[in-house]
Structures are given as structure tokens and as C-alpha cells.
DODOZA-724483 format. One line per 5 residues: number of its first residue (from 1); their letters; for each residue x, y, z of C-alpha. Coordinates in Angstrom, 3 decimals. Last residue first. Layout:
<recs>
NUM) A) X Y Z | ...
</recs>
This chain:
<recs>
118) QKEPP) -295.673 -134.158 -17.325 | -294.228 -132.709 -13.467 | -296.971 -131.526 -11.644 | -296.431 -127.513 -11.407 | -295.232 -126.233 -6.979
113) LEPLA) -298.470 -126.178 -4.853 | -299.088 -122.614 -3.857 | -300.350 -122.935 0.048 | -296.487 -123.477 0.325 | -293.934 -121.098 -1.828
108) RLATE) -291.406 -122.050 1.762 | -291.825 -125.850 0.507 | -291.382 -125.424 -3.295 | -287.688 -123.847 -2.685 | -287.265 -125.929 0.187
103) YWETN) -287.553 -128.578 -1.805 | -286.017 -126.890 -5.142 | -282.848 -126.590 -3.465 | -282.604 -130.009 -1.641 | -282.520 -131.725 -5.123
98) FARDE) -282.535 -135.178 -4.260 | -280.156 -137.196 -6.143 | -280.344 -137.510 -10.105 | -281.767 -140.288 -11.866 | -284.212 -138.712 -13.695
93) ELLAD) -287.292 -140.690 -13.445 | -286.319 -141.324 -9.906 | -285.250 -137.578 -8.724 | -288.425 -136.586 -10.262 | -291.162 -138.564 -8.328
88) IEIAL) -288.750 -137.813 -5.650 | -289.501 -133.813 -6.504 | -293.248 -134.355 -7.263 | -293.465 -137.056 -4.203 | -291.897 -134.352 -1.594
83) VHAMM) -293.985 -131.714 -2.949 | -297.235 -133.338 -2.441 | -296.201 -134.768 0.832 | -295.733 -130.392 2.302 | -299.486 -130.331 0.690
78) QLIDE) -300.855 -133.578 3.117 | -298.547 -132.468 5.508 | -300.899 -129.059 5.642 | -303.975 -130.721 5.380 | -303.990 -133.238 7.960
73) REYGV) -302.382 -130.429 10.281 | -305.844 -127.290 9.909 | -304.229 -124.833 7.846 | -305.297 -122.044 9.896 | -302.815 -118.767 8.686
68) LTLKN) -300.163 -120.090 11.918 | -300.483 -122.696 10.950 | -299.267 -123.002 7.616 | -296.275 -120.313 8.444 | -295.804 -123.301 11.300
63) FTAKA) -296.130 -125.621 8.905 | -293.520 -123.917 6.124 | -291.248 -123.375 8.699 | -290.705 -126.768 10.173 | -290.253 -127.736 6.941
58) APPND) -288.029 -125.471 5.388 | -285.426 -125.979 8.490 | -284.712 -129.117 6.730 | -284.001 -131.434 8.504 | -285.976 -128.576 11.711
53) SEIQN) -285.939 -133.078 13.692 | -289.692 -132.567 14.480 | -290.751 -131.063 11.206 | -287.937 -133.950 8.957 | -289.660 -136.811 10.670
48) EIAEI) -293.389 -135.168 10.113 | -292.315 -134.925 6.893 | -290.909 -138.634 6.461 | -293.991 -140.183 8.030 | -296.717 -138.122 6.062
43) LTTEA) -294.648 -139.873 2.903 | -294.663 -143.413 4.786 | -298.132 -142.838 5.265 | -298.725 -141.745 1.497 | -296.683 -144.895 -0.051
38) FEEED) -298.782 -147.285 1.922 | -302.020 -146.107 1.211 | -300.810 -145.963 -2.703 | -299.814 -149.156 -2.199 | -303.285 -150.849 -0.811
33) NDIDT) -305.028 -149.197 -3.520 | -302.703 -150.522 -6.481 | -303.120 -154.061 -4.828 | -306.843 -153.694 -3.824 | -307.108 -152.529 -7.760
28) PREHC) -305.765 -155.478 -8.770 | -307.672 -158.157 -6.919 | -306.584 -159.372 -4.161 | -306.427 -163.245 -3.721 | -302.552 -162.905 -4.439
23) AGPPF) -302.153 -159.812 -2.445 | -302.525 -162.350 0.921 | -299.186 -161.121 2.706 | -298.716 -157.770 0.804 | -297.125 -157.068 -2.128
18) PALRG) -293.500 -156.033 -2.167 | -293.136 -152.717 -1.326 | -291.634 -148.902 -2.660 | -290.900 -149.676 -6.020 | -294.360 -150.856 -7.635
13) GNVRS) -293.764 -147.283 -9.567 | -294.769 -145.537 -5.719 | -293.412 -141.441 -6.630 | -295.776 -142.076 -9.636 | -298.661 -143.269 -7.647
8) ISSTL) -297.875 -140.898 -5.040 | -297.826 -138.007 -7.011 | -301.628 -138.867 -8.112 | -302.364 -140.144 -4.584 | -301.490 -136.666 -3.268
3) RPM) -304.696 -135.600 -4.814 | -304.586 -132.199 -6.293 | -305.709 -129.406 -4.888
</recs>
């Protein structure tokens, strides 16, 4: 499975949060790691909210399906966050609305991950 942070880095692009307090004293790689960690946490929280609210329905259905076939919760959330990161990256890059149809289809295809856009 591709690392979630590779998708998050493109999604984040420095747009999700200002530099954390004290960042001027950190090395650039520390800042990048902090931003990636923040983006990953934010995506996971979004997925958990989608599952809890059953919106979109594919989120809860996918989580339940992957749980039934033996995937661990953390791995499921990572895969689902990866799909969300790809869609967010695409909408930012293409300056368009969120494609719910693509997103739900990609979630339902898990554990097969969609290809990342180049």
C-alpha cells in the first residue's frame, strides 16, 4: 500500500495550517513532518466522522466490509484516508468541486487502491 504521507504531502501543499509555534527554530524537514502529521490526522478524523454519520453511506459500508474480511481498524482508516487524499489533491489541482461519485466508487473498491494521478 502506498504511504499515506505521499498523498498528504500533495494535498497539504502548505495550505492546511500555518507554521506551528516555534517553527522558525525548526529544521525544514521537521516542519514538513509536522505538516504531514497534521494532514494525516485531519484526514483520519474526516474519515471517522464520515463513518459515524454514515455520510457518505459508502464510508460506513466500506469500513464494515473491510472489518469483516479481517483488516485492522488503523489499516482501514489509512486506506480510506488515502482515497480521500487523492480526491482532495485532484480537486485542488483541477479547481473543481468534490467528486462524490468517484470518491464513493473508490471507497467501495478498497482494499484495491485507486491509482494516484501524476
